[in-house]
C-alpha positions as CSV (number, residue, x, y, z in Angstrom):
1,M,0.0,0.0,0.0
2,S,1.2,3.5,-0.8
3,T,-0.4,6.9,-0.4
4,W,0.0,9.9,-2.7
5,L,-0.5,13.5,-1.6
6,N,-0.4,16.6,-3.8
7,R,2.7,17.6,-1.8
8,L,4.6,15.9,1.0
9,R,3.2,17.1,4.3
10,P,0.7,14.8,6.0
11,G,-2.0,16.7,7.8
12,R,-1.6,19.7,5.6
13,D,-1.5,18.5,2.1
14,R,-4.4,16.7,0.4
15,L,-4.5,12.9,0.0
16,C,-5.0,12.3,-3.7
17,L,-4.6,8.6,-4.2
18,V,-4.1,5.2,-2.5
19,Q,-2.4,2.5,-4.4
20,L,-2.7,-1.2,-3.3
21,S,-2.2,-4.7,-4.5
22,S,-3.0,-8.2,-3.1
23,G,0.4,-9.4,-4.4
24,D,-1.1,-11.0,-7.5
25,G,0.7,-8.6,-9.9
26,E,-2.3,-6.3,-10.3
27,S,-2.4,-2.8,-8.8
28,H,-5.6,-1.0,-7.7
29,L,-6.0,2.7,-7.2
30,V,-8.4,4.6,-5.0
31,Q,-8.6,8.3,-6.1
32,F,-10.0,10.9,-3.9
33,A,-11.7,14.2,-4.9
34,P,-10.8,17.2,-2.8
35,G,-12.4,16.9,0.6
36,Q,-14.1,13.6,-0.2
37,Y,-12.5,10.7,1.7
38,D,-15.4,8.3,2.0
39,A,-14.1,5.0,0.8
40,P,-16.0,2.2,2.6
41,N,-14.3,-0.7,0.9
42,L,-10.9,0.7,1.6
43,K,-11.8,1.3,5.2
44,R,-13.1,-2.2,5.6
45,L,-9.9,-3.7,4.2
46,L,-7.7,-1.5,6.5
47,I,-9.6,-2.5,9.7
48,D,-9.8,-6.2,8.9
49,P,-7.3,-7.9,11.2
50,K,-7.2,-11.1,9.0
51,I,-5.6,-9.1,6.2
52,T,-1.8,-8.5,6.4
53,K,-0.9,-5.0,5.3
54,L,2.5,-4.0,3.9
55,F,3.2,-0.3,3.4
56,H,5.7,1.4,1.0
57,Y,6.7,4.0,3.6
58,A,4.6,3.1,6.6
59,R,5.5,6.0,8.9
60,F,4.3,8.5,6.2
61,D,1.3,6.4,5.0
62,I,-0.1,5.9,8.5
63,A,0.4,9.7,9.2
64,V,-1.8,10.5,6.2
């Protein structure tokens, strides 16, 4: 999983995109419009304790 902001300061800059993959060679993108962060499927995946999550740069991605 990796997050993309329109700049590089979590908490100040807007989250634009989340990139994720199940490890099968395919990548999935979740794109966010300004101020609209409702992504119920992504939220469900992130809170599921049965799914192992790997982050590209976890300290940054979690801060976002």
